Every structure is written in C-alpha cells, then in structure tokens.
Backbone atoms as SQL, in Angstrom:
CREATE TABLE atoms (id INTEGER PRIMARY KEY, chain TEXT, resi INTEGER, resn TEXT, atom TEXT, x REAL, y REAL, z REAL);
INSERT INTO atoms VALUES
  (1, 'A', 1, 'UNK', 'N', 86.808, 69.516, 159.190),
  (2, 'A', 1, 'UNK', 'CA', 88.241, 69.360, 159.122),
  (3, 'A', 1, 'UNK', 'C', 88.848, 69.910, 160.404),
  (4, 'A', 2, 'UNK', 'N', 89.927, 69.267, 160.821),
  (5, 'A', 2, 'UNK', 'CA', 90.683, 69.707, 161.986),
  (6, 'A', 2, 'UNK', 'C', 92.137, 69.865, 161.573),
  (7, 'A', 3, 'UNK', 'N', 92.906, 70.589, 162.387),
  (8, 'A', 3, 'UNK', 'CA', 94.336, 70.714, 162.107),
  (9, 'A', 3, 'UNK', 'C', 95.005, 69.347, 162.100),
  (10, 'A', 4, 'UNK', 'N', 94.532, 68.451, 162.922),
  (11, 'A', 4, 'UNK', 'CA', 95.070, 67.087, 162.973),
  (12, 'A', 4, 'UNK', 'C', 94.944, 66.401, 161.610),
  (13, 'A', 5, 'UNK', 'N', 93.841, 66.670, 160.913),
  (14, 'A', 5, 'UNK', 'CA', 93.641, 66.098, 159.572),
  (15, 'A', 5, 'UNK', 'C', 94.697, 66.607, 158.594),
  (16, 'A', 6, 'UNK', 'N', 95.052, 67.866, 158.714),
  (17, 'A', 6, 'UNK', 'CA', 96.064, 68.443, 157.821),
  (18, 'A', 6, 'UNK', 'C', 97.418, 67.801, 158.096),
  (19, 'A', 7, 'UNK', 'N', 97.770, 67.677, 159.370),
  (20, 'A', 7, 'UNK', 'CA', 99.043, 67.023, 159.709),
  (21, 'A', 7, 'UNK', 'C', 99.053, 65.582, 159.209),
  (22, 'A', 8, 'UNK', 'N', 97.945, 64.903, 159.372),
  (23, 'A', 8, 'UNK', 'CA', 97.846, 63.512, 158.925),
  (24, 'A', 8, 'UNK', 'C', 98.019, 63.405, 157.410),
  (25, 'A', 9, 'UNK', 'N', 97.428, 64.352, 156.678),
  (26, 'A', 9, 'UNK', 'CA', 97.548, 64.362, 155.220),
  (27, 'A', 9, 'UNK', 'C', 99.013, 64.451, 154.797),
  (28, 'A', 10, 'UNK', 'N', 99.778, 65.332, 155.437),
  (29, 'A', 10, 'UNK', 'CA', 101.176, 65.512, 155.047),
  (30, 'A', 10, 'UNK', 'C', 102.091, 64.423, 155.604),
  (31, 'A', 11, 'UNK', 'N', 101.732, 63.825, 156.716),
  (32, 'A', 11, 'UNK', 'CA', 102.517, 62.721, 157.277),
  (33, 'A', 11, 'UNK', 'C', 102.298, 61.421, 156.518),
  (34, 'A', 12, 'UNK', 'N', 101.109, 61.242, 156.009),
  (35, 'A', 12, 'UNK', 'CA', 100.771, 60.025, 155.268),
  (36, 'A', 12, 'UNK', 'C', 99.906, 60.412, 154.064),
  (37, 'A', 13, 'UNK', 'N', 100.536, 61.035, 153.046),
  (38, 'A', 13, 'UNK', 'CA', 99.745, 61.543, 151.914),
  (39, 'A', 13, 'UNK', 'C', 99.119, 60.406, 151.100),
  (40, 'A', 14, 'UNK', 'N', 98.003, 60.724, 150.452),
  (41, 'A', 14, 'UNK', 'CA', 97.387, 59.715, 149.578),
  (42, 'A', 14, 'UNK', 'C', 98.293, 59.470, 148.373),
  (43, 'A', 15, 'UNK', 'N', 98.171, 58.317, 147.740),
  (44, 'A', 15, 'UNK', 'CA', 99.038, 58.029, 146.587),
  (45, 'A', 15, 'UNK', 'C', 98.708, 58.928, 145.399),
  (46, 'A', 16, 'UNK', 'N', 99.712, 59.144, 144.570),
  (47, 'A', 16, 'UNK', 'CA', 99.554, 59.898, 143.329),
  (48, 'A', 16, 'UNK', 'C', 99.378, 58.888, 142.197),
  (49, 'A', 17, 'UNK', 'N', 98.312, 59.035, 141.434),
  (50, 'A', 17, 'UNK', 'CA', 98.061, 58.137, 140.308),
  (51, 'A', 17, 'UNK', 'C', 98.747, 58.663, 139.059),
  (52, 'A', 18, 'UNK', 'N', 99.434, 57.772, 138.362),
  (53, 'A', 18, 'UNK', 'CA', 100.146, 58.152, 137.148),
  (54, 'A', 18, 'UNK', 'C', 99.170, 58.438, 136.016),
  (55, 'A', 19, 'UNK', 'N', 99.507, 59.445, 135.207),
  (56, 'A', 19, 'UNK', 'CA', 98.761, 59.667, 133.973),
  (57, 'A', 19, 'UNK', 'C', 99.388, 58.788, 132.887),
  (58, 'A', 20, 'UNK', 'N', 98.821, 58.827, 131.699),
  (59, 'A', 20, 'UNK', 'CA', 99.277, 57.929, 130.630),
  (60, 'A', 20, 'UNK', 'C', 100.724, 58.213, 130.224),
  (61, 'A', 21, 'UNK', 'N', 101.107, 59.473, 130.186),
  (62, 'A', 21, 'UNK', 'CA', 102.475, 59.814, 129.789),
  (63, 'A', 21, 'UNK', 'C', 103.499, 59.250, 130.771),
  (64, 'A', 22, 'UNK', 'N', 103.238, 59.440, 132.052),
  (65, 'A', 22, 'UNK', 'CA', 104.139, 58.880, 133.068),
  (66, 'A', 22, 'UNK', 'C', 104.113, 57.357, 133.050),
  (67, 'A', 23, 'UNK', 'N', 102.927, 56.788, 132.831),
  (68, 'A', 23, 'UNK', 'CA', 102.803, 55.329, 132.793),
  (69, 'A', 23, 'UNK', 'C', 103.651, 54.736, 131.674),
  (70, 'A', 24, 'UNK', 'N', 103.640, 55.362, 130.510),
  (71, 'A', 24, 'UNK', 'CA', 104.453, 54.883, 129.382),
  (72, 'A', 24, 'UNK', 'C', 105.926, 54.858, 129.780),
  (73, 'A', 25, 'UNK', 'N', 106.406, 55.940, 130.380),
  (74, 'A', 25, 'UNK', 'CA', 107.815, 56.021, 130.767),
  (75, 'A', 25, 'UNK', 'C', 108.143, 55.013, 131.866),
  (76, 'A', 26, 'UNK', 'N', 107.247, 54.866, 132.840),
  (77, 'A', 26, 'UNK', 'CA', 107.458, 53.883, 133.911),
  (78, 'A', 26, 'UNK', 'C', 107.518, 52.460, 133.347),
  (79, 'A', 27, 'UNK', 'N', 106.559, 52.110, 132.500),
  (80, 'A', 27, 'UNK', 'CA', 106.502, 50.763, 131.919),
  (81, 'A', 27, 'UNK', 'C', 107.795, 50.448, 131.184),
  (82, 'A', 28, 'UNK', 'N', 108.264, 51.387, 130.388),
  (83, 'A', 28, 'UNK', 'CA', 109.508, 51.156, 129.645),
  (84, 'A', 28, 'UNK', 'C', 110.691, 50.998, 130.592),
  (85, 'A', 29, 'UNK', 'N', 110.703, 51.743, 131.687),
  (86, 'A', 29, 'UNK', 'CA', 111.812, 51.621, 132.640),
  (87, 'A', 29, 'UNK', 'C', 111.869, 50.216, 133.233),
  (88, 'A', 30, 'UNK', 'N', 110.718, 49.601, 133.416),
  (89, 'A', 30, 'UNK', 'CA', 110.672, 48.228, 133.949),
  (90, 'A', 30, 'UNK', 'C', 111.022, 47.225, 132.857),
  (91, 'A', 31, 'UNK', 'N', 110.406, 47.369, 131.688),
  (92, 'A', 31, 'UNK', 'CA', 110.605, 46.379, 130.622),
  (93, 'A', 31, 'UNK', 'C', 112.028, 46.384, 130.061),
  (94, 'A', 32, 'UNK', 'N', 112.745, 47.460, 130.225),
  (95, 'A', 32, 'UNK', 'CA', 114.147, 47.466, 129.792),
  (96, 'A', 32, 'UNK', 'C', 114.992, 46.496, 130.623),
  (97, 'A', 33, 'UNK', 'N', 114.489, 46.149, 131.799),
  (98, 'A', 33, 'UNK', 'CA', 115.196, 45.204, 132.676),
  (99, 'A', 33, 'UNK', 'C', 114.692, 43.773, 132.533),
  (100, 'A', 34, 'UNK', 'N', 113.698, 43.565, 131.693),
  (101, 'A', 34, 'UNK', 'CA', 113.162, 42.225, 131.475),
  (102, 'A', 34, 'UNK', 'C', 111.666, 42.261, 131.260),
  (103, 'A', 35, 'UNK', 'N', 111.137, 41.179, 130.743),
  (104, 'A', 35, 'UNK', 'CA', 109.707, 41.131, 130.430),
  (105, 'A', 35, 'UNK', 'C', 108.878, 41.153, 131.707),
  (106, 'A', 36, 'UNK', 'N', 107.617, 41.540, 131.543),
  (107, 'A', 36, 'UNK', 'CA', 106.701, 41.614, 132.670),
  (108, 'A', 36, 'UNK', 'C', 105.270, 41.542, 132.148),
  (109, 'A', 37, 'UNK', 'N', 104.326, 41.501, 133.065),
  (110, 'A', 37, 'UNK', 'CA', 102.900, 41.474, 132.724),
  (111, 'A', 37, 'UNK', 'C', 102.176, 42.533, 133.550),
  (112, 'A', 38, 'UNK', 'N', 100.939, 42.821, 133.187),
  (113, 'A', 38, 'UNK', 'CA', 100.201, 43.941, 133.754),
  (114, 'A', 38, 'UNK', 'C', 100.155, 44.009, 135.265),
  (115, 'A', 39, 'UNK', 'N', 99.689, 42.963, 135.913),
  (116, 'A', 39, 'UNK', 'CA', 99.563, 42.971, 137.366),
  (117, 'A', 39, 'UNK', 'C', 100.918, 43.161, 138.034),
  (118, 'A', 40, 'UNK', 'N', 101.939, 42.550, 137.468),
  (119, 'A', 40, 'UNK', 'CA', 103.282, 42.696, 138.029),
  (120, 'A', 40, 'UNK', 'C', 103.773, 44.142, 137.909),
  (121, 'A', 41, 'UNK', 'N', 103.453, 44.807, 136.809),
  (122, 'A', 41, 'UNK', 'CA', 103.840, 46.210, 136.645),
  (123, 'A', 41, 'UNK', 'C', 103.208, 47.081, 137.731),
  (124, 'A', 42, 'UNK', 'N', 101.956, 46.823, 138.054),
  (125, 'A', 42, 'UNK', 'CA', 101.265, 47.577, 139.102),
  (126, 'A', 42, 'UNK', 'C', 101.923, 47.307, 140.456),
  (127, 'A', 43, 'UNK', 'N', 102.211, 46.046, 140.740),
  (128, 'A', 43, 'UNK', 'CA', 102.823, 45.671, 142.017),
  (129, 'A', 43, 'UNK', 'C', 104.245, 46.227, 142.154),
  (130, 'A', 44, 'UNK', 'N', 105.018, 46.182, 141.085),
  (131, 'A', 44, 'UNK', 'CA', 106.388, 46.719, 141.133),
  (132, 'A', 44, 'UNK', 'C', 106.374, 48.206, 141.447),
  (133, 'A', 45, 'UNK', 'N', 105.419, 48.927, 140.886),
  (134, 'A', 45, 'UNK', 'CA', 105.343, 50.357, 141.156),
  (135, 'A', 45, 'UNK', 'C', 105.089, 50.592, 142.646),
  (136, 'A', 46, 'UNK', 'N', 104.162, 49.850, 143.226),
  (137, 'A', 46, 'UNK', 'CA', 103.869, 49.989, 144.657),
  (138, 'A', 46, 'UNK', 'C', 105.112, 49.722, 145.497),
  (139, 'A', 47, 'UNK', 'N', 105.890, 48.718, 145.096),
  (140, 'A', 47, 'UNK', 'CA', 107.094, 48.367, 145.858),
  (141, 'A', 47, 'UNK', 'C', 108.209, 49.392, 145.653),
  (142, 'A', 48, 'UNK', 'N', 108.447, 49.779, 144.406),
  (143, 'A', 48, 'UNK', 'CA', 109.564, 50.672, 144.081),
  (144, 'A', 48, 'UNK', 'C', 109.293, 52.119, 144.485),
  (145, 'A', 49, 'UNK', 'N', 108.073, 52.558, 144.278),
  (146, 'A', 49, 'UNK', 'CA', 107.685, 53.954, 144.523),
  (147, 'A', 49, 'UNK', 'C', 106.356, 53.961, 145.276),
  (148, 'A', 50, 'UNK', 'N', 106.376, 53.772, 146.584),
  (149, 'A', 50, 'UNK', 'CA', 105.128, 53.616, 147.353),
  (150, 'A', 50, 'UNK', 'C', 104.162, 54.794, 147.277),
  (151, 'A', 51, 'UNK', 'N', 104.635, 55.968, 146.884),
  (152, 'A', 51, 'UNK', 'CA', 103.729, 57.123, 146.807),
  (153, 'A', 51, 'UNK', 'C', 102.969, 57.189, 145.488),
  (154, 'A', 52, 'UNK', 'N', 103.276, 56.273, 144.559),
  (155, 'A', 52, 'UNK', 'CA', 102.612, 56.273, 143.253),
  (156, 'A', 52, 'UNK', 'C', 101.754, 55.030, 143.071),
  (157, 'A', 53, 'UNK', 'N', 100.705, 55.195, 142.270),
  (158, 'A', 53, 'UNK', 'CA', 99.831, 54.078, 141.912),
  (159, 'A', 53, 'UNK', 'C', 99.543, 54.162, 140.424),
  (160, 'A', 54, 'UNK', 'N', 99.132, 53.030, 139.880),
  (161, 'A', 54, 'UNK', 'CA', 98.809, 52.928, 138.462),
  (162, 'A', 54, 'UNK', 'C', 97.490, 52.191, 138.343),
  (163, 'A', 55, 'UNK', 'N', 96.491, 52.845, 137.783),
  (164, 'A', 55, 'UNK', 'CA', 95.188, 52.207, 137.611),
  (165, 'A', 55, 'UNK', 'C', 95.233, 51.245, 136.430),
  (166, 'A', 56, 'UNK', 'N', 94.362, 50.255, 136.468),
  (167, 'A', 56, 'UNK', 'CA', 94.266, 49.296, 135.355),
  (168, 'A', 56, 'UNK', 'C', 93.981, 50.013, 134.044),
  (169, 'A', 57, 'UNK', 'N', 93.086, 50.980, 134.082),
  (170, 'A', 57, 'UNK', 'CA', 92.686, 51.692, 132.866),
  (171, 'A', 57, 'UNK', 'C', 93.873, 52.400, 132.225),
  (172, 'A', 58, 'UNK', 'N', 94.646, 53.119, 133.015),
  (173, 'A', 58, 'UNK', 'CA', 95.804, 53.839, 132.483),
  (174, 'A', 58, 'UNK', 'C', 96.877, 52.844, 132.040),
  (175, 'A', 59, 'UNK', 'N', 97.101, 51.810, 132.842),
  (176, 'A', 59, 'UNK', 'CA', 98.111, 50.807, 132.500),
  (177, 'A', 59, 'UNK', 'C', 97.825, 50.179, 131.143),
  (178, 'A', 60, 'UNK', 'N', 96.624, 49.655, 130.968),
  (179, 'A', 60, 'UNK', 'CA', 96.325, 48.947, 129.726),
  (180, 'A', 60, 'UNK', 'C', 96.210, 49.892, 128.532),
  (181, 'A', 61, 'UNK', 'N', 95.830, 51.146, 128.773),
  (182, 'A', 61, 'UNK', 'CA', 95.859, 52.146, 127.702),
  (183, 'A', 61, 'UNK', 'C', 97.288, 52.425, 127.256),
  (184, 'A', 62, 'UNK', 'N', 98.209, 52.514, 128.220),
  (185, 'A', 62, 'UNK', 'CA', 99.616, 52.757, 127.901),
  (186, 'A', 62, 'UNK', 'C', 100.229, 51.555, 127.189),
  (187, 'A', 63, 'UNK', 'N', 99.908, 50.345, 127.655),
  (188, 'A', 63, 'UNK', 'CA', 100.420, 49.137, 127.002),
  (189, 'A', 63, 'UNK', 'C', 99.920, 49.037, 125.557),
  (190, 'A', 64, 'UNK', 'N', 98.636, 49.350, 125.357),
  (191, 'A', 64, 'UNK', 'CA', 98.063, 49.314, 124.006),
  (192, 'A', 64, 'UNK', 'C', 98.776, 50.328, 123.106),
  (193, 'A', 65, 'UNK', 'N', 98.990, 51.533, 123.621),
  (194, 'A', 65, 'UNK', 'CA', 99.703, 52.555, 122.867),
  (195, 'A', 65, 'UNK', 'C', 101.101, 52.071, 122.474),
  (196, 'A', 66, 'UNK', 'N', 101.831, 51.528, 123.434),
  (197, 'A', 66, 'UNK', 'CA', 103.197, 51.063, 123.167),
  (198, 'A', 66, 'UNK', 'C', 103.224, 49.924, 122.153),
  (199, 'A', 67, 'UNK', 'N', 102.235, 49.043, 122.198),
  (200, 'A', 67, 'UNK', 'CA', 102.162, 47.971, 121.193),
  (201, 'A', 67, 'UNK', 'C', 101.849, 48.537, 119.813),
  (202, 'A', 68, 'UNK', 'N', 100.907, 49.478, 119.739),
  (203, 'A', 68, 'UNK', 'CA', 100.553, 50.074, 118.454),
  (204, 'A', 68, 'UNK', 'C', 101.731, 50.812, 117.844),
  (205, 'A', 69, 'UNK', 'N', 102.562, 51.410, 118.688),
  (206, 'A', 69, 'UNK', 'CA', 103.745, 52.137, 118.210),
  (207, 'A', 69, 'UNK', 'C', 104.921, 51.204, 117.945),
  (208, 'A', 70, 'UNK', 'N', 104.710, 49.919, 118.171),
  (209, 'A', 70, 'UNK', 'CA', 105.725, 48.876, 117.986),
  (210, 'A', 70, 'UNK', 'C', 106.971, 49.130, 118.830),
  (211, 'A', 71, 'UNK', 'N', 106.728, 49.657, 120.022),
  (212, 'A', 71, 'UNK', 'CA', 107.791, 49.880, 120.997),
  (213, 'A', 71, 'UNK', 'C', 107.948, 48.651, 121.876),
  (214, 'A', 72, 'UNK', 'N', 106.827, 48.001, 122.175),
  (215, 'A', 72, 'UNK', 'CA', 106.846, 46.751, 122.925),
  (216, 'A', 72, 'UNK', 'C', 106.087, 45.695, 122.145),
  (217, 'A', 73, 'UNK', 'N', 106.372, 44.448, 122.475),
  (218, 'A', 73, 'UNK', 'CA', 105.642, 43.326, 121.883),
  (219, 'A', 73, 'UNK', 'C', 105.042, 42.512, 123.020),
  (220, 'A', 74, 'UNK', 'N', 103.838, 42.044, 122.802),
  (221, 'A', 74, 'UNK', 'CA', 103.173, 41.220, 123.800),
  (222, 'A', 74, 'UNK', 'C', 102.916, 39.826, 123.252),
  (223, 'A', 75, 'UNK', 'N', 102.941, 38.864, 124.143),
  (224, 'A', 75, 'UNK', 'CA', 102.627, 37.488, 123.767),
  (225, 'A', 75, 'UNK', 'C', 101.995, 36.801, 124.968),
  (226, 'A', 76, 'UNK', 'N', 101.232, 35.756, 124.699),
  (227, 'A', 76, 'UNK', 'CA', 100.556, 35.017, 125.757),
  (228, 'A', 76, 'UNK', 'C', 101.454, 33.896, 126.253),
  (229, 'A', 77, 'UNK', 'N', 101.493, 33.746, 127.582),
  (230, 'A', 77, 'UNK', 'CA', 102.295, 32.686, 128.174),
  (231, 'A', 77, 'UNK', 'C', 101.487, 31.982, 129.250),
  (232, 'A', 78, 'UNK', 'N', 101.427, 30.685, 129.152),
  (233, 'A', 78, 'UNK', 'CA', 100.766, 29.870, 130.168),
  (234, 'A', 78, 'UNK', 'C', 101.686, 29.794, 131.379),
  (235, 'A', 79, 'UNK', 'N', 101.135, 30.059, 132.551),
  (236, 'A', 79, 'UNK', 'CA', 101.917, 30.057, 133.782),
  (237, 'A', 79, 'UNK', 'C', 101.452, 28.882, 134.638),
  (238, 'A', 80, 'UNK', 'N', 102.419, 28.096, 135.106),
  (239, 'A', 80, 'UNK', 'CA', 102.100, 26.944, 135.963),
  (240, 'A', 80, 'UNK', 'C', 101.309, 27.407, 137.179),
  (241, 'A', 81, 'UNK', 'N', 100.281, 26.661, 137.508),
  (242, 'A', 81, 'UNK', 'CA', 99.497, 26.960, 138.696),
  (243, 'A', 81, 'UNK', 'C', 98.437, 28.022, 138.499),
  (244, 'A', 82, 'UNK', 'N', 98.343, 28.564, 137.313),
  (245, 'A', 82, 'UNK', 'CA', 97.310, 29.565, 137.022),
  (246, 'A', 82, 'UNK', 'C', 96.426, 29.030, 135.911),
  (247, 'A', 83, 'UNK', 'N', 95.158, 29.342, 135.997),
  (248, 'A', 83, 'UNK', 'CA', 94.217, 28.842, 135.022),
  (249, 'A', 83, 'UNK', 'C', 94.348, 29.445, 133.643),
  (250, 'A', 84, 'UNK', 'N', 94.606, 30.695, 133.579),
  (251, 'A', 84, 'UNK', 'CA', 94.643, 31.351, 132.272),
  (252, 'A', 84, 'UNK', 'C', 96.034, 31.910, 131.987),
  (253, 'A', 85, 'UNK', 'N', 96.354, 32.053, 130.704),
  (254, 'A', 85, 'UNK', 'CA', 97.668, 32.598, 130.338),
  (255, 'A', 85, 'UNK', 'C', 97.773, 34.087, 130.671),
  (256, 'A', 86, 'UNK', 'N', 98.982, 34.543, 130.840),
  (257, 'A', 86, 'UNK', 'CA', 99.259, 35.964, 131.068),
  (258, 'A', 86, 'UNK', 'C', 99.800, 36.581, 129.789),
  (259, 'A', 87, 'UNK', 'N', 99.485, 37.856, 129.619),
  (260, 'A', 87, 'UNK', 'CA', 100.038, 38.597, 128.485),
  (261, 'A', 87, 'UNK', 'C', 101.362, 39.202, 128.953),
  (262, 'A', 88, 'UNK', 'N', 102.452, 38.706, 128.393),
  (263, 'A', 88, 'UNK', 'CA', 103.789, 39.169, 128.744),
  (264, 'A', 88, 'UNK', 'C', 104.212, 40.253, 127.743),
  (265, 'A', 89, 'UNK', 'N', 104.978, 41.219, 128.230),
  (266, 'A', 89, 'UNK', 'CA', 105.436, 42.322, 127.379),
  (267, 'A', 89, 'UNK', 'C', 106.953, 42.448, 127.459),
  (268, 'A', 90, 'UNK', 'N', 107.544, 42.844, 126.334),
  (269, 'A', 90, 'UNK', 'CA', 108.981, 43.099, 126.276),
  (270, 'A', 90, 'UNK', 'C', 109.248, 44.227, 125.297),
  (271, 'A', 91, 'UNK', 'N', 110.367, 44.915, 125.491),
  (272, 'A', 91, 'UNK', 'CA', 110.756, 46.015, 124.603),
  (273, 'A', 91, 'UNK', 'C', 111.258, 45.432, 123.289),
  (274, 'A', 92, 'UNK', 'N', 110.815, 46.007, 122.180),
  (275, 'A', 92, 'UNK', 'CA', 111.298, 45.604, 120.862),
  (276, 'A', 92, 'UNK', 'C', 112.716, 46.158, 120.671),
  (277, 'A', 93, 'UNK', 'N', 113.573, 45.358, 120.103),
  (278, 'A', 93, 'UNK', 'CA', 114.978, 45.764, 119.927),
  (279, 'A', 93, 'UNK', 'C', 115.103, 47.057, 119.133),
  (280, 'A', 94, 'UNK', 'N', 114.281, 47.220, 118.105),
  (281, 'A', 94, 'UNK', 'CA', 114.375, 48.425, 117.271),
  (282, 'A', 94, 'UNK', 'C', 113.910, 49.686, 117.999),
  (283, 'A', 95, 'UNK', 'N', 113.300, 49.525, 119.173),
  (284, 'A', 95, 'UNK', 'CA', 112.807, 50.674, 119.937),
  (285, 'A', 95, 'UNK', 'C', 113.590, 50.866, 121.239),
  (286, 'A', 96, 'UNK', 'N', 114.689, 50.172, 121.394),
  (287, 'A', 96, 'UNK', 'CA', 115.452, 50.222, 122.653),
  (288, 'A', 96, 'UNK', 'C', 115.965, 51.634, 122.968),
  (289, 'A', 97, 'UNK', 'N', 116.524, 52.329, 122.002),
  (290, 'A', 97, 'UNK', 'CA', 117.076, 53.675, 122.243),
  (291, 'A', 97, 'UNK', 'C', 115.990, 54.632, 122.727),
  (292, 'A', 98, 'UNK', 'N', 114.871, 54.660, 122.023),
  (293, 'A', 98, 'UNK', 'CA', 113.778, 55.543, 122.422),
  (294, 'A', 98, 'UNK', 'C', 113.237, 55.128, 123.791),
  (295, 'A', 99, 'UNK', 'N', 113.166, 53.836, 124.051),
  (296, 'A', 99, 'UNK', 'CA', 112.700, 53.351, 125.343),
  (297, 'A', 99, 'UNK', 'C', 113.616, 53.810, 126.465),
  (298, 'A', 100, 'UNK', 'N', 114.920, 53.776, 126.227),
  (299, 'A', 100, 'UNK', 'CA', 115.886, 54.244, 127.226),
  (300, 'A', 100, 'UNK', 'C', 115.718, 55.740, 127.483),
  (301, 'A', 101, 'UNK', 'N', 115.492, 56.511, 126.421),
  (302, 'A', 101, 'UNK', 'CA', 115.261, 57.951, 126.574),
  (303, 'A', 101, 'UNK', 'C', 114.024, 58.219, 127.432),
  (304, 'A', 102, 'UNK', 'N', 112.929, 57.531, 127.140),
  (305, 'A', 102, 'UNK', 'CA', 111.686, 57.733, 127.877),
  (306, 'A', 102, 'UNK', 'C', 111.794, 57.229, 129.313),
  (307, 'A', 103, 'UNK', 'N', 112.525, 56.160, 129.529),
  (308, 'A', 103, 'UNK', 'CA', 112.737, 55.653, 130.887),
  (309, 'A', 103, 'UNK', 'C', 113.495, 56.689, 131.724),
  (310, 'A', 104, 'UNK', 'N', 114.422, 57.409, 131.093),
  (311, 'A', 104, 'UNK', 'CA', 115.149, 58.468, 131.811),
  (312, 'A', 104, 'UNK', 'C', 114.197, 59.578, 132.259),
  (313, 'A', 105, 'UNK', 'N', 113.179, 59.859, 131.456),
  (314, 'A', 105, 'UNK', 'CA', 112.169, 60.844, 131.886),
  (315, 'A', 105, 'UNK', 'C', 111.497, 60.385, 133.182),
  (316, 'A', 106, 'UNK', 'N', 111.169, 59.099, 133.258),
  (317, 'A', 106, 'UNK', 'CA', 110.533, 58.559, 134.464),
  (318, 'A', 106, 'UNK', 'C', 111.432, 58.763, 135.682),
  (319, 'A', 107, 'UNK', 'N', 112.694, 58.353, 135.549),
  (320, 'A', 107, 'UNK', 'CA', 113.593, 58.448, 136.701),
  (321, 'A', 107, 'UNK', 'C', 113.860, 59.905, 137.075),
  (322, 'A', 108, 'UNK', 'N', 113.957, 60.794, 136.111),
  (323, 'A', 108, 'UNK', 'CA', 114.136, 62.215, 136.407),
  (324, 'A', 108, 'UNK', 'C', 112.912, 62.763, 137.138),
  (325, 'A', 109, 'UNK', 'N', 111.732, 62.361, 136.709),
  (326, 'A', 109, 'UNK', 'CA', 110.491, 62.802, 137.348),
  (327, 'A', 109, 'UNK', 'C', 110.435, 62.325, 138.793),
  (328, 'A', 110, 'UNK', 'N', 110.709, 61.064, 139.011),
  (329, 'A', 110, 'UNK', 'CA', 110.657, 60.492, 140.363),
  (330, 'A', 110, 'UNK', 'C', 111.687, 61.170, 141.262),
  (331, 'A', 111, 'UNK', 'N', 112.896, 61.345, 140.765),
  (332, 'A', 111, 'UNK', 'CA', 113.944, 61.984, 141.568),
  (333, 'A', 111, 'UNK', 'C', 113.596, 63.435, 141.897),
  (334, 'A', 112, 'UNK', 'N', 113.023, 64.142, 140.946),
  (335, 'A', 112, 'UNK', 'CA', 112.624, 65.535, 141.173),
  (336, 'A', 112, 'UNK', 'C', 111.527, 65.590, 142.224),
  (337, 'A', 113, 'UNK', 'N', 110.574, 64.684, 142.157),
  (338, 'A', 113, 'UNK', 'CA', 109.487, 64.641, 143.143),
  (339, 'A', 113, 'UNK', 'C', 110.039, 64.334, 144.536),
  (340, 'A', 114, 'UNK', 'N', 110.966, 63.402, 144.629),
  (341, 'A', 114, 'UNK', 'CA', 111.541, 63.044, 145.933),
  (342, 'A', 114, 'UNK', 'C', 112.330, 64.211, 146.516),
  (343, 'A', 115, 'UNK', 'N', 113.047, 64.942, 145.661),
  (344, 'A', 115, 'UNK', 'CA', 113.796, 66.103, 146.128),
  (345, 'A', 115, 'UNK', 'C', 112.854, 67.191, 146.653),
  (346, 'A', 116, 'UNK', 'N', 111.746, 67.411, 145.963),
  (347, 'A', 116, 'UNK', 'CA', 110.815, 68.453, 146.402),
  (348, 'A', 116, 'UNK', 'C', 110.099, 68.043, 147.687),
  (349, 'A', 117, 'UNK', 'N', 109.895, 66.749, 147.902),
  (350, 'A', 117, 'UNK', 'CA', 109.255, 66.292, 149.146),
  (351, 'A', 117, 'UNK', 'C', 110.216, 66.388, 150.323),
  (352, 'A', 118, 'UNK', 'N', 111.509, 66.288, 150.053),
  (353, 'A', 118, 'UNK', 'CA', 112.502, 66.340, 151.125),
  (354, 'A', 118, 'UNK', 'C', 112.676, 67.756, 151.667),
  (355, 'A', 119, 'UNK', 'N', 112.259, 68.742, 150.893),
  (356, 'A', 119, 'UNK', 'CA', 112.428, 70.137, 151.327),
  (357, 'A', 119, 'UNK', 'C', 111.486, 70.512, 152.419);
C-alpha cells in the first residue's frame, strides 16, 4: 500500500452494497412512482445514487419478502423486442401508507450519508 492508494480510495471510493433492509426501502421508494422490474431497479439505483449498488441476491430476496408481505404485487409482462417476459412489480394500494413510511427511511438514510460525506 502507498499513500497514493489511500488518496485514491477516498477520491473514488468503492460502491456500498445495500443490505436487505435498505433494499426494501429503496425498492418501495421507486415503486411508489410507478411499476418497475428487477434489472431496472438495479440500473435506477446506479443512476440515482452512484455510490450505492444492489446485488441480484439482495434485490430478489427483498422483492420476495415484499410480495410475501403483500406490500407489492408482481405480474409477468411480455415486452416487445425481448424473448422472455419480465416480472413487473407495483405497490399494493392497501400497503401504500407503510410503503411511503419505509421510502422515507431510504431518503433519510441517503441524505444523512451525503451530509456525512460532505464534511
């Protein structure tokens, strides 16, 4: 290791991978604005919050949890130009209030992290 490596680490830090709890809150924050599918959720995170990443394993575990809790509903949709259908997800109306509460946790977490990085 060299001092240059340390400076490089802080100038261009590696991404932070979301755990399942954060993933649930992030997913709900996106789905409250409209339906989406797994790959799109991963891509949106990269675009919206470049310092964060979401692994397939955590993403699909969080989606499964949310479906089992009847917070989101999934359905298959055939997409033009693609060979196989995509599993689309949307927030269930009866879970909207709780979804909004959990989405606020995501935004509070992200804002707190950005504030601490700015210091």
